[in-house]
Backbone as numpy.savetxt, mean C-alpha at the origin, in Angstrom:
# Nx Ny Nz CAx CAy CAz Cx Cy Cz
15.33 -11.67 -20.63 15.62 -11.67 -19.19 14.32 -11.86 -18.42
14.23 -12.90 -17.58 13.04 -13.16 -16.80 13.00 -12.29 -15.56
11.89 -12.45 -14.81 11.71 -11.56 -13.65 12.75 -11.82 -12.57
13.15 -13.07 -12.37 14.16 -13.33 -11.34 15.49 -12.69 -11.72
15.87 -12.83 -13.00 17.12 -12.22 -13.45 17.01 -10.70 -13.36
15.83 -10.16 -13.72 15.62 -8.73 -13.66 15.77 -8.21 -12.23
15.40 -9.06 -11.27 15.46 -8.65 -9.87 16.76 -9.05 -9.19
17.68 -9.62 -9.93 18.96 -9.91 -9.33 19.17 -11.35 -8.94
18.46 -12.28 -9.59 18.73 -13.70 -9.37 17.96 -14.29 -8.21
18.39 -13.99 -6.99 17.79 -14.65 -5.82 16.58 -13.90 -5.29
16.36 -12.69 -5.76 15.26 -11.90 -5.26 13.92 -12.47 -5.69
13.04 -12.62 -4.77 11.71 -13.12 -5.08 10.73 -12.54 -4.08
10.55 -11.20 -4.05 9.73 -10.57 -3.01 8.27 -10.96 -3.11
7.62 -11.02 -1.97 6.19 -11.37 -1.93 5.31 -10.15 -2.13
5.77 -8.97 -1.69 4.98 -7.76 -1.76 5.61 -6.79 -2.76
4.84 -6.42 -3.78 5.33 -5.55 -4.83 4.43 -4.32 -4.91
5.03 -3.14 -4.76 4.28 -1.89 -4.81 4.66 -1.11 -6.07
3.65 -0.54 -6.73 3.89 0.32 -7.88 3.36 1.71 -7.55
4.26 2.70 -7.60 3.87 4.06 -7.23 4.40 5.07 -8.22
3.90 6.29 -8.09 4.32 7.36 -8.98 3.21 8.38 -9.14
3.48 9.36 -9.96 2.54 10.44 -10.23 1.28 9.89 -10.89
0.17 10.56 -10.71 -1.06 10.15 -11.35 -0.94 10.15 -12.87
-1.44 9.11 -13.52 -1.46 9.06 -14.97 -0.23 8.51 -15.64
0.75 8.02 -14.86 1.98 7.53 -15.49 1.88 6.07 -15.92
0.87 5.35 -15.42 0.71 3.95 -15.83 0.99 2.95 -14.74
0.78 3.34 -13.48 1.02 2.41 -12.36 0.13 1.18 -12.47
-1.14 1.40 -12.79 -2.08 0.28 -12.86 -1.66 -0.71 -13.95
-1.27 -0.19 -15.10 -0.83 -1.06 -16.20 0.36 -1.91 -15.78
1.34 -1.29 -15.12 2.55 -2.01 -14.70 2.23 -3.04 -13.61
1.34 -2.67 -12.68 0.95 -3.61 -11.62 0.20 -4.80 -12.22
-0.73 -4.51 -13.13 -1.49 -5.59 -13.76 -0.58 -6.50 -14.57
0.35 -5.91 -15.32 1.27 -6.71 -16.14 2.14 -7.59 -15.27
2.62 -7.07 -14.16 3.45 -7.85 -13.25 2.66 -9.01 -12.65
1.42 -8.74 -12.25 0.58 -9.78 -11.66 0.31 -10.89 -12.68
0.01 -10.52 -13.92 -0.25 -11.51 -14.97 1.00 -12.35 -15.23
2.15 -11.70 -15.29 3.41 -12.42 -15.55 3.71 -13.42 -14.44
3.57 -12.98 -13.20 3.84 -13.87 -12.06 2.91 -15.07 -12.05
1.65 -14.85 -12.41 0.68 -15.95 -12.42 0.92 -16.90 -13.59
1.15 -16.35 -14.79 1.25 -17.19 -15.99 2.64 -17.77 -16.20
3.67 -16.98 -15.99 5.03 -17.42 -16.28 5.74 -18.04 -15.07
5.38 -17.58 -13.88 6.02 -18.09 -12.66 5.14 -19.13 -11.96
3.89 -19.26 -12.40 2.98 -20.24 -11.80 2.59 -19.94 -10.37
2.56 -18.66 -10.01 2.25 -18.28 -8.63 0.76 -18.00 -8.44
0.34 -18.12 -7.19 -0.98 -17.63 -6.80 -0.80 -16.15 -6.46
-1.48 -15.29 -7.20 -1.21 -13.85 -7.11 -2.49 -13.08 -6.83
-2.36 -12.06 -5.98 -3.45 -11.12 -5.74 -2.95 -9.73 -6.10
-3.68 -9.03 -6.96 -3.34 -7.64 -7.27 -4.39 -6.75 -6.62
-3.92 -5.75 -5.87 -4.79 -4.93 -5.03 -4.67 -3.47 -5.43
-5.80 -2.81 -5.67 -5.80 -1.38 -5.91 -6.12 -0.66 -4.61
-5.19 0.20 -4.15 -5.43 1.02 -2.97 -5.77 2.45 -3.36
-5.91 2.69 -4.66 -6.24 4.02 -5.17 -7.76 4.19 -5.14
-8.29 5.22 -4.43 -9.74 5.41 -4.40 -10.34 5.55 -5.80
-9.57 6.11 -6.75 -10.01 6.19 -8.15 -9.49 4.96 -8.89
-10.20 3.84 -8.73 -9.71 2.55 -9.21 -9.63 2.49 -10.74
-8.61 1.75 -11.23 -8.46 1.55 -12.66 -8.27 0.09 -13.03
-8.17 -0.79 -12.03 -7.94 -2.20 -12.34 -9.06 -2.79 -13.18
-10.30 -2.46 -12.84 -11.43 -2.98 -13.62 -11.32 -2.55 -15.07
-10.94 -1.29 -15.30 -10.77 -0.80 -16.67 -9.61 -1.50 -17.35
-8.53 -1.69 -16.62 -7.34 -2.30 -17.21 -7.61 -3.73 -17.65
-8.25 -4.51 -16.78 -8.55 -5.91 -17.11 -9.84 -6.05 -17.92
-10.57 -4.94 -18.05 -11.83 -4.93 -18.81 -12.82 -5.93 -18.23
-12.94 -5.94 -16.89 -13.94 -6.75 -16.21 -14.22 -6.14 -14.85
-15.38 -6.46 -14.30 -15.75 -5.91 -13.00 -14.93 -6.58 -11.90
-14.38 -5.74 -11.01 -13.60 -6.23 -9.88 -14.20 -5.61 -8.62
-14.45 -6.43 -7.61 -15.09 -5.94 -6.39 -14.12 -5.75 -5.25
-14.71 -5.58 -4.06 -13.90 -5.35 -2.86 -13.48 -6.66 -2.20
-13.88 -7.78 -2.79 -13.42 -9.10 -2.36 -12.63 -9.72 -3.51
-11.72 -10.68 -3.22 -10.89 -11.27 -4.28 -11.73 -11.77 -5.46
-11.46 -11.21 -6.63 -12.21 -11.53 -7.85 -11.29 -12.24 -8.84
-11.60 -13.47 -9.25 -10.75 -14.15 -10.25 -10.70 -13.36 -11.55
-9.50 -13.24 -12.11 -9.33 -12.58 -13.40 -9.55 -13.59 -14.50
-10.50 -13.29 -15.36 -10.87 -14.21 -16.43 -9.70 -14.41 -17.40
-9.38 -15.67 -17.65 -8.32 -15.98 -18.60 -6.94 -16.13 -17.99
-6.81 -15.91 -16.67 -5.50 -16.06 -16.01 -5.68 -16.93 -14.78
-5.21 -18.15 -14.86 -5.31 -19.06 -13.72 -4.38 -18.60 -12.60
-4.91 -18.59 -11.39 -4.09 -18.23 -10.24 -4.02 -16.75 -9.94
-4.80 -15.92 -10.66 -4.75 -14.47 -10.43 -6.11 -13.96 -9.98
-6.10 -13.22 -8.86 -7.30 -12.55 -8.36 -6.98 -11.07 -8.14
-8.04 -10.27 -8.07 -7.86 -8.83 -7.89 -8.87 -8.28 -6.90
-8.49 -7.20 -6.23 -9.36 -6.48 -5.30 -9.24 -4.99 -5.58
-10.36 -4.30 -5.58 -10.38 -2.84 -5.53 -10.96 -2.46 -4.17
-10.12 -1.94 -3.30 -10.55 -1.64 -1.94 -11.60 -0.55 -1.97
-12.76 -0.84 -1.38 -13.85 0.14 -1.27 -13.51 1.09 -0.13
-13.19 2.37 -0.42 -12.75 3.27 0.64 -13.76 3.43 1.77
-15.05 3.54 1.43 -16.07 3.74 2.46 -16.20 2.50 3.35
-16.25 1.33 2.72 -16.37 0.09 3.49 -15.13 -0.13 4.35
-13.95 0.11 3.75 -12.71 -0.08 4.50 -12.62 0.91 5.65
-13.08 2.14 5.42 -13.04 3.14 6.48 -13.96 2.75 7.63
-15.15 2.21 7.31 -16.06 1.75 8.35 -15.44 0.62 9.17
-14.77 -0.32 8.48 -14.12 -1.42 9.19 -13.00 -0.89 10.08
-12.27 0.10 9.56 -11.17 0.69 10.33 -11.71 1.39 11.58
-12.80 2.16 11.41 -13.40 2.86 12.54 -13.89 1.86 13.59
-14.47 0.75 13.14 -14.94 -0.28 14.08 -13.77 -0.86 14.86
-12.64 -1.07 14.18 -11.44 -1.56 14.86 -10.98 -0.56 15.92
-10.96 0.73 15.54 -10.55 1.76 16.48 -11.52 1.84 17.67
-12.82 1.59 17.40 -13.80 1.61 18.49 -13.46 0.54 19.52
-13.12 -0.65 19.01 -12.79 -1.75 19.93 -11.54 -1.42 20.74
-10.60 -0.74 20.08 -9.36 -0.38 20.77 -9.62 0.68 21.84
-10.45 1.69 21.50 -10.66 2.79 22.43 -11.58 2.42 23.59
-12.37 1.35 23.42 -13.20 0.89 24.54 -12.32 0.07 25.49
-11.47 0.76 26.18 -10.43 0.08 26.96 -10.88 -0.27 28.37
-12.08 0.11 28.76 -12.50 -0.20 30.13 -13.98 -0.49 30.18
-14.37 -1.40 31.08 -15.78 -1.67 31.34 -16.27 -0.90 32.56
-15.40 -0.09 33.12 -15.76 0.71 34.29 -16.55 1.93 33.81
-17.88 1.94 34.06 -18.74 2.99 33.53 -18.36 4.37 34.07
-17.93 4.43 35.33 -17.57 5.73 35.90 -16.37 6.32 35.19
-15.40 5.46 34.84 -14.24 5.96 34.11 -14.60 6.33 32.67
-15.54 5.58 32.06 -16.00 5.94 30.70 -16.60 7.33 30.70
-17.45 7.61 31.71 -18.08 8.92 31.78 -17.05 10.01 32.01
-16.03 9.69 32.80 -14.97 10.65 33.06 -14.30 11.09 31.77
-14.22 10.17 30.79 -13.54 10.46 29.53 -14.52 10.78 28.39
-15.77 11.13 28.77 -16.68 11.64 27.75 -17.85 10.75 27.43
-17.79 9.48 27.80 -18.91 8.57 27.59 -19.14 8.20 26.13
-20.29 7.57 25.90 -20.63 7.03 24.58 -20.81 8.14 23.54
-21.36 9.28 23.94 -21.56 10.39 22.99 -20.23 10.89 22.45
-19.24 11.00 23.34 -17.92 11.45 22.90 -17.30 10.44 21.94
-17.50 9.14 22.23 -16.95 8.11 21.35 -17.56 8.20 19.96
-18.91 8.39 19.89 -19.58 8.51 18.60 -19.10 9.74 17.84
-18.90 10.82 18.56 -18.40 12.05 17.92 -17.01 11.82 17.34
-16.18 11.10 18.08 -14.84 10.79 17.59 -14.90 9.90 16.35
-15.85 8.97 16.33 -16.00 8.09 15.16 -16.36 8.90 13.92
-17.29 9.84 14.06 -17.69 10.67 12.92 -16.52 11.50 12.42
-15.75 12.05 13.35 -14.57 12.82 12.95 -13.57 11.93 12.23
-13.40 10.70 12.73 -12.44 9.78 12.13 -12.84 9.42 10.70
-14.16 9.20 10.48 -14.63 8.82 9.15 -14.35 9.89 8.11
-14.40 11.16 8.53 -14.22 12.26 7.59 -12.82 12.86 7.61
-11.93 12.27 8.41 -10.61 12.87 8.57 -9.71 12.58 7.38
-8.81 13.51 7.04 -7.85 13.27 5.96 -6.97 12.06 6.31
-6.72 11.25 5.31 -5.85 10.10 5.53 -6.59 8.83 5.91
-7.93 8.90 6.07 -8.66 7.70 6.47 -8.57 6.62 5.40
-8.53 7.02 4.11 -8.39 6.04 3.03 -7.08 5.27 3.18
-6.00 6.00 3.45 -4.70 5.35 3.59 -4.66 4.45 4.82
-5.26 4.93 5.92 -5.29 4.12 7.14 -6.08 2.84 6.92
-7.22 2.96 6.23 -8.03 1.78 5.95 -7.30 0.82 5.04
-6.62 1.37 4.03 -5.85 0.52 3.11 -4.72 -0.18 3.85
-4.13 0.51 4.81 -3.05 -0.10 5.57 -3.57 -1.25 6.44
-4.77 -1.06 7.01 -5.36 -2.14 7.79 -5.58 -3.36 6.90
-6.02 -3.11 5.64 -6.22 -4.20 4.69 -4.89 -4.89 4.39
-3.83 -4.10 4.27 -2.51 -4.67 4.03 -2.10 -5.58 5.18
-2.39 -5.16 6.41 -2.06 -5.99 7.57 -2.83 -7.31 7.53
-4.10 -7.25 7.09 -4.89 -8.48 6.97 -4.29 -9.41 5.91
-3.92 -8.83 4.77 -3.37 -9.63 3.67 -2.03 -10.24 4.04
-1.28 -9.54 4.87 0.02 -10.04 5.29 -0.11 -11.35 6.05
-1.26 -11.51 6.70 -1.49 -12.74 7.47 -2.17 -13.82 6.64
-2.45 -13.52 5.36 -3.14 -14.47 4.47 -2.11 -15.26 3.68
-2.06 -16.55 3.92 -1.08 -17.40 3.24 -1.59 -17.96 1.92
-2.71 -17.45 1.43 -3.31 -17.98 0.20 -2.54 -17.60 -1.05
-1.69 -16.56 -0.95 -1.04 -16.01 -2.14 0.48 -16.06 -2.02
1.12 -16.38 -3.15 2.58 -16.36 -3.21 3.11 -14.95 -3.38
2.32 -14.10 -4.03 2.72 -12.72 -4.28 1.50 -11.82 -4.23
1.69 -10.61 -3.67 0.63 -9.61 -3.62 1.17 -8.34 -4.25
0.50 -7.87 -5.29 0.92 -6.71 -6.06 -0.02 -5.55 -5.73
0.55 -4.41 -5.35 -0.24 -3.25 -4.96 -0.16 -2.16 -6.03
-1.31 -1.82 -6.56 -1.44 -0.66 -7.44 -1.83 0.51 -6.55
-0.88 1.39 -6.27 -1.11 2.41 -5.25 -1.71 3.69 -5.82
-2.17 4.54 -4.91 -2.68 5.85 -5.27 -1.52 6.76 -5.68
-1.81 7.93 -6.27 -0.72 8.87 -6.61 0.19 9.15 -5.43
1.38 9.62 -5.72 2.51 9.66 -4.79 2.17 10.13 -3.38
1.51 11.28 -3.25 1.25 11.83 -1.92 0.47 10.87 -1.04
-0.57 10.25 -1.59 -1.37 9.29 -0.83 -0.52 8.08 -0.43
0.30 7.61 -1.36 1.13 6.42 -1.10 2.13 6.69 0.01
2.74 7.86 0.01 3.72 8.17 1.04 3.05 8.29 2.41
1.82 8.79 2.43 1.08 8.81 3.70 0.80 7.38 4.16
0.44 6.54 3.20 0.19 5.12 3.50 1.42 4.50 4.16
2.60 4.78 3.61 3.83 4.17 4.12 4.28 4.77 5.44
3.75 5.95 5.79 4.11 6.57 7.07 3.22 6.08 8.21
2.16 5.34 7.88 1.18 4.93 8.88 1.77 4.05 9.98
2.70 3.11 9.69 3.26 2.32 10.80 3.82 3.18 11.92
4.54 4.26 11.58 5.08 5.13 12.62 3.95 5.79 13.42
2.93 6.29 12.69 1.82 6.96 13.35 1.06 6.01 14.25
0.74 4.82 13.73 0.00 3.84 14.53 0.78 3.40 15.76
2.08 3.23 15.59 2.89 2.79 16.73 2.86 3.83 17.84
2.95 5.11 17.46 2.87 6.17 18.47 1.52 6.15 19.17
0.44 5.95 18.37 -0.91 5.92 18.96 -1.07 4.76 19.94
-0.59 3.59 19.53 -0.74 2.41 20.37 0.09 2.56 21.65
1.29 3.10 21.52 2.11 3.33 22.71 1.40 4.28 23.68
0.74 5.31 23.12 -0.01 6.25 23.96 -1.17 5.54 24.64
-1.88 4.69 23.88 -3.01 3.96 24.46 -2.55 3.01 25.56
-1.39 2.38 25.38 -0.85 1.50 26.42 -0.55 2.31 27.68
0.02 3.49 27.45 0.33 4.36 28.59 -0.95 4.79 29.31
-1.98 5.19 28.52 -3.26 5.60 29.11 -3.90 4.43 29.84
-3.82 3.26 29.22 -4.43 2.06 29.83 -3.79 1.76 31.18
-2.49 1.86 31.24 -1.81 1.59 32.51 -2.20 2.63 33.56
-2.38 3.89 33.10 -2.81 4.94 34.02 -4.21 4.65 34.55
-5.11 4.19 33.65 -6.46 3.84 34.07 -6.45 2.71 35.09
-5.57 1.76 34.89 -5.45 0.65 35.85 -5.07 1.18 37.23
-4.10 2.10 37.23 -3.64 2.64 38.50 -4.75 3.41 39.20
-5.52 4.21 38.38 -6.63 4.97 38.96 -7.68 4.03 39.53
-8.00 2.98 38.77 -9.01 2.02 39.20 -8.59 1.33 40.50
-7.32 0.93 40.55 -6.83 0.26 41.77 -6.85 1.22 42.96
-6.51 2.49 42.69 -6.51 3.47 43.77 -7.92 3.68 44.31
-8.91 3.77 43.38 -10.29 3.93 43.81 -10.74 2.74 44.65
-10.36 1.55 44.22 -10.77 0.35 44.94 -10.13 0.28 46.33
-8.91 0.80 46.42 -8.23 0.78 47.74 -8.84 1.80 48.69
-9.36 2.90 48.10 -9.97 3.94 48.95 -11.42 3.60 49.24
-12.14 3.13 48.16 -13.56 2.81 48.30 -13.71 1.32 47.99
-13.71 0.47 48.97 -13.69 -0.99 48.75 -14.80 -1.48 47.84
-16.00 -0.82 47.86 -17.11 -1.31 47.04 -17.13 -0.70 45.65
-16.10 0.12 45.29 -16.07 0.74 43.96 -15.95 -0.35 42.90
-16.66 -0.14 41.79 -16.62 -1.12 40.70 -15.30 -1.07 39.97
-15.13 -1.97 39.04 -13.91 -2.00 38.23 -13.71 -3.35 37.62
-12.68 -3.45 36.83 -12.40 -4.70 36.12 -11.54 -5.60 36.99
-11.64 -6.90 36.76 -10.73 -7.79 37.46 -9.40 -7.83 36.68
-8.41 -8.45 37.31 -7.07 -8.44 36.74 -7.01 -9.14 35.38
-7.82 -10.19 35.20 -7.77 -10.91 33.92 -8.25 -10.03 32.78
-9.29 -9.19 33.01 -9.78 -8.27 31.98 -8.72 -7.23 31.66
-8.08 -6.71 32.69 -7.04 -5.72 32.48 -5.91 -6.30 31.63
-5.50 -7.50 32.00 -4.39 -8.12 31.29 -4.75 -8.39 29.83
-6.00 -8.80 29.58 -6.41 -9.10 28.21 -6.34 -7.84 27.34
-6.80 -6.72 27.86 -6.78 -5.48 27.08 -5.34 -5.06 26.80
-4.50 -5.10 27.83 -3.10 -4.73 27.63 -2.41 -5.70 26.67
-2.74 -6.98 26.78 -2.16 -7.97 25.87 -2.54 -7.66 24.42
-3.81 -7.26 24.20 -4.25 -6.93 22.84 -3.50 -5.73 22.29
-3.30 -4.72 23.12 -2.55 -3.53 22.69 -1.09 -3.89 22.39
-0.49 -4.69 23.25 0.89 -5.10 23.03 1.01 -5.92 21.75
0.00 -6.78 21.51 0.00 -7.59 20.29 -0.11 -6.70 19.04
-0.97 -5.67 19.12 -1.10 -4.74 18.00 0.23 -4.03 17.73
0.89 -3.64 18.81 2.19 -2.97 18.67 3.20 -3.90 17.99
3.19 -5.16 18.37 4.10 -6.13 17.74 3.79 -6.32 16.26
2.49 -6.35 15.91 2.10 -6.50 14.51 2.57 -5.32 13.68
2.45 -4.11 14.23 2.90 -2.92 13.51 4.41 -2.97 13.30
5.13 -3.38 14.32 6.58 -3.52 14.19 6.94 -4.56 13.14
6.15 -5.64 13.09 6.40 -6.68 12.09 6.17 -6.16 10.67
5.10 -5.36 10.50 4.82 -4.77 9.19 5.97 -3.86 8.76
6.46 -3.05 9.71 7.57 -2.16 9.37 8.80 -2.96 8.92
9.06 -4.06 9.61 10.20 -4.90 9.25 10.02 -5.50 7.86
8.79 -5.94 7.55 8.53 -6.53 6.23 8.70 -5.49 5.13
8.16 -4.29 5.36 8.25 -3.24 4.35 9.69 -2.81 4.08
10.57 -2.97 5.06 11.96 -2.56 4.88 12.88 -3.73 4.52
12.31 -4.91 4.36 13.09 -6.12 4.05 13.08 -6.35 2.54
14.23 -6.17 1.91 14.32 -6.29 0.45 14.06 -7.70 -0.05
14.13 -8.69 0.83 13.83 -10.06 0.41 12.32 -10.31 0.37
11.55 -9.42 0.99 10.10 -9.59 1.03 9.33 -8.50 0.28
9.92 -7.32 0.17 9.20 -6.17 -0.39 10.04 -5.48 -1.46
9.37 -5.06 -2.52 10.01 -4.24 -3.56 9.05 -3.14 -3.98
9.57 -1.94 -4.07 8.78 -0.79 -4.53 9.32 -0.37 -5.89
8.41 -0.17 -6.84 8.80 0.22 -8.19 8.16 1.54 -8.55
8.98 2.51 -8.87 8.49 3.82 -9.25 8.26 3.87 -10.75
7.08 4.32 -11.13 6.73 4.44 -12.54 6.74 5.92 -12.90
7.42 6.26 -13.99 7.48 7.64 -14.48 7.20 7.66 -15.98
6.93 8.83 -16.49 6.94 9.06 -17.93 8.14 9.96 -18.22
8.61 10.02 -19.47 9.78 10.85 -19.77 9.44 12.33 -19.80
8.98 12.83 -18.66 8.62 14.23 -18.49 9.19 14.72 -17.17
9.61 15.97 -17.13 10.30 16.49 -15.95 9.46 16.37 -14.68
8.18 16.74 -14.74 7.36 16.72 -13.53 7.28 15.33 -12.91
7.09 14.32 -13.76 7.00 12.95 -13.27 8.34 12.50 -12.68
9.43 12.87 -13.32 10.76 12.46 -12.86 11.11 13.12 -11.53
10.84 14.43 -11.42 11.16 15.13 -10.18 10.29 14.63 -9.02
9.02 14.32 -9.31 8.16 13.79 -8.25 8.67 12.43 -7.80
9.12 11.61 -8.74 9.67 10.30 -8.39 10.95 10.45 -7.57
11.73 11.46 -7.90 12.96 11.70 -7.14 12.65 12.06 -5.69
11.64 12.92 -5.50 11.23 13.27 -4.13 10.68 12.05 -3.41
9.90 11.25 -4.14 9.34 10.03 -3.53 10.44 9.08 -3.11
11.48 8.97 -3.92 12.59 8.08 -3.59 13.26 8.50 -2.29
13.42 9.79 -2.08 14.01 10.28 -0.83 13.16 9.83 0.37
11.84 9.98 0.24 10.95 9.58 1.32 10.98 8.07 1.54
10.99 7.32 0.45 11.06 5.86 0.56 12.35 5.44 1.25
13.44 6.12 0.92 14.73 5.84 1.58 14.64 6.15 3.07
13.93 7.24 3.40 13.78 7.62 4.80 13.09 6.51 5.59
12.06 5.91 4.98 11.35 4.82 5.64 12.00 3.46 5.39
13.12 3.47 4.72 13.90 2.25 4.42 13.09 1.26 3.60
12.25 1.77 2.70 11.49 0.91 1.78 12.37 0.64 0.57
12.68 -0.62 0.25 13.59 -0.92 -0.85 12.95 -0.65 -2.23
13.63 0.16 -3.03 13.20 0.44 -4.40 14.14 -0.29 -5.34
13.59 -1.18 -6.17 14.46 -2.01 -7.01 14.34 -1.70 -8.50
13.36 -0.87 -8.89 13.16 -0.67 -10.32 12.53 0.69 -10.59
12.99 1.32 -11.67 12.36 2.53 -12.20 11.82 2.17 -13.58
10.53 2.36 -13.76 9.90 2.03 -15.04 9.56 3.33 -15.75
10.15 3.53 -16.92 9.85 4.72 -17.73 8.82 4.30 -18.77
7.62 4.78 -18.60 6.50 4.35 -19.42 6.20 5.36 -20.53
5.60 4.88 -21.61 5.14 5.73 -22.72 6.28 6.46 -23.41
7.35 5.74 -23.68 8.51 6.33 -24.37 8.28 6.25 -25.88
8.46 7.39 -26.55 8.30 7.44 -28.00 9.32 6.52 -28.67
8.88 5.62 -29.55 9.83 4.71 -30.22 10.90 5.48 -31.00
12.10 4.90 -31.07 13.21 5.57 -31.77 12.93 5.75 -33.25
12.11 4.87 -33.80 11.84 4.95 -35.23 10.89 6.10 -35.59
10.44 6.83 -34.55 9.48 7.91 -34.80 10.17 9.12 -35.39
10.67 8.98 -36.60 11.39 10.05 -37.28 10.61 10.60 -38.46
9.45 9.98 -38.74 8.76 10.36 -39.96 8.09 11.72 -39.90
7.64 12.13 -38.69 6.97 13.42 -38.59 7.76 14.33 -37.66
7.64 15.62 -37.90 8.41 16.59 -37.12 8.01 16.56 -35.65
6.71 16.41 -35.36 6.25 16.35 -33.97 6.88 15.17 -33.25
6.83 13.99 -33.90 7.38 12.78 -33.28 8.88 12.94 -33.04
9.58 13.51 -34.01 11.02 13.69 -33.89 11.35 14.66 -32.75
10.61 15.76 -32.68 10.84 16.74 -31.61 10.55 16.13 -30.24
9.48 15.38 -30.20 9.10 14.72 -28.95 10.19 13.74 -28.52
10.70 12.97 -29.45 11.74 11.99 -29.16 13.00 12.68 -28.66
13.37 13.81 -29.25 14.57 14.54 -28.83 14.40 15.04 -27.39
13.20 15.53 -27.07 12.94 15.98 -25.70 13.04 14.81 -24.73
12.48 13.67 -25.13 12.49 12.51 -24.25 13.90 11.98 -24.02
14.77 12.08 -25.02 16.16 11.65 -24.85 16.82 12.42 -23.71
16.53 13.71 -23.62 17.08 14.52 -22.53 16.51 14.06 -21.18
15.22 13.74 -21.16 14.60 13.31 -19.92 15.11 11.93 -19.49
15.40 11.08 -20.47 15.94 9.75 -20.14 17.33 9.87 -19.52
18.08 10.88 -19.93 19.39 11.12 -19.30 19.20 11.56 -17.85
18.12 12.33 -17.59 17.82 12.71 -16.20 17.51 11.48 -15.36
16.76 10.56 -15.94 16.42 9.32 -15.23 17.70 8.57 -14.87
18.62 8.47 -15.82 19.91 7.80 -15.56 20.69 8.54 -14.48
20.64 9.84 -14.50 21.37 10.65 -13.52 20.83 10.44 -12.11
19.51 10.47 -11.97 18.91 10.41 -10.64 18.71 8.99 -10.12
18.54 8.03 -11.03 18.20 6.67 -10.60 19.16 5.63 -11.18
20.37 6.04 -11.49 21.30 5.14 -12.17 21.66 3.89 -11.40
21.47 3.90 -10.08 21.80 2.71 -9.29 20.64 1.71 -9.23
19.53 2.04 -9.89 18.38 1.14 -9.94 18.30 0.47 -11.31
17.50 -0.59 -11.37 17.22 -1.21 -12.66 16.22 -0.33 -13.39
16.58 0.19 -14.55 15.72 1.10 -15.32 15.19 0.36 -16.54
13.86 0.33 -16.65 13.21 -0.38 -17.76 12.32 0.61 -18.51
12.38 0.56 -19.83 11.54 1.43 -20.65 10.39 0.64 -21.28
9.22 1.25 -21.26 8.06 0.70 -21.97 7.69 1.68 -23.08
7.61 1.22 -24.31 7.31 2.15 -25.40 5.87 2.65 -25.35
5.62 3.75 -25.99 4.27 4.26 -26.17 3.57 3.37 -27.20
2.52 2.70 -26.76 1.81 1.81 -27.66 0.83 2.60 -28.53
0.61 2.11 -29.73 -0.30 2.79 -30.66 -1.74 2.74 -30.17
-2.07 1.69 -29.41 -3.43 1.54 -28.89 -3.40 1.54 -27.37
-4.56 1.88 -26.80 -4.71 1.90 -25.35 -4.43 0.51 -24.77
-3.68 0.47 -23.65 -3.40 -0.80 -22.98 -4.60 -1.15 -22.11
-5.46 -1.96 -22.69 -6.66 -2.39 -21.97 -7.00 -3.80 -22.43
-7.31 -4.66 -21.47 -7.59 -6.04 -21.79 -6.36 -6.90 -21.65
-6.58 -8.18 -21.54 -5.53 -9.13 -21.18 -4.40 -9.19 -22.21
-4.74 -9.17 -23.48 -3.69 -9.30 -24.50 -2.74 -8.12 -24.47
-3.28 -6.92 -24.32 -2.42 -5.73 -24.24 -1.56 -5.76 -22.98
-2.17 -6.21 -21.88 -1.41 -6.30 -20.63 -0.25 -7.28 -20.78
-0.49 -8.38 -21.47 0.58 -9.36 -21.69 1.72 -8.75 -22.52
1.40 -7.87 -23.44 2.45 -7.21 -24.23 3.36 -6.37 -23.32
2.73 -5.66 -22.39 3.52 -4.85 -21.44 4.35 -5.76 -20.54
3.77 -6.87 -20.08 4.50 -7.81 -19.23 5.72 -8.36 -19.95
5.59 -8.64 -21.25 6.72 -9.16 -22.03 7.84 -8.14 -22.12
7.47 -6.85 -22.27 8.49 -5.80 -22.30 9.19 -5.70 -20.95
8.42 -5.78 -19.87 8.99 -5.63 -18.54 9.87 -6.81 -18.13
9.39 -8.03 -18.39 10.03 -9.18 -17.79 10.42 -10.27 -18.79
10.09 -10.13 -20.05 10.40 -11.15 -21.03 11.83 -11.08 -21.53
12.12 -11.87 -22.53 13.48 -11.89 -23.09 13.76 -10.59 -23.83
């Protein structure tokens, strides 16, 4: 069964997310999917790690930077490991441009001036969630990049990923607030000019440009939300191991994903003990325990496509091993 058949025939999403508990094999599954799409589907593919503790370089056994890096041996495949510090600095710079909403020095001083802005920047750099916010900004940039047919995201462990997916709501509220503040500043500026004819201030074209930029940002955020909830463009795949903690965490994640209307099309059960593991008592006991956990997976995720990946005798590292996983996931 090929990837199109696995996804239901007509499905061909451009954005593929792999999430789950730490250590379940998200990176392996993301890498395998990216390799399959590039080699078997002939697509131009970018695989992106949004996890601050990157594993893509280890998985492909080559150095991967914060800019698109060609994967050796796979035509049409590039990879990025987002540098959290660099991305956070870029995000803070973007926020600086947004918050500098007026050229009226008197109004700037009224709201704290340059010192207050710098203090806010330092707080922003060290604030919880800055990694997710920076990664989301990168996602928005990639969404506008037509260089790739498919973009595969190797996400951080569940909690970080769910914060990442909640960012559109948070950003939209912030931008709406900034639009409201901006309109208030315009009214104050106009009032000052009507009372004090020689009072400084921006002309109408500057005001309109700032408001237009904020409105445009709001529209982009709305567009991202629509893309993330569109099953024809986005698919989220939860990776678990046949262990209760991983399964229950995936179940909680699924509820949150449903809340944000993010389409989940596949549950991947990784590191499953082969059925033939009957020769030793440990293997047999482990297999019996896993059979019970696999029934839990069917119970909780039975309406999804469930795929099992066996526990390999050797570590999945390097292109050949990744191709083996891709064949299990999407091959015949």
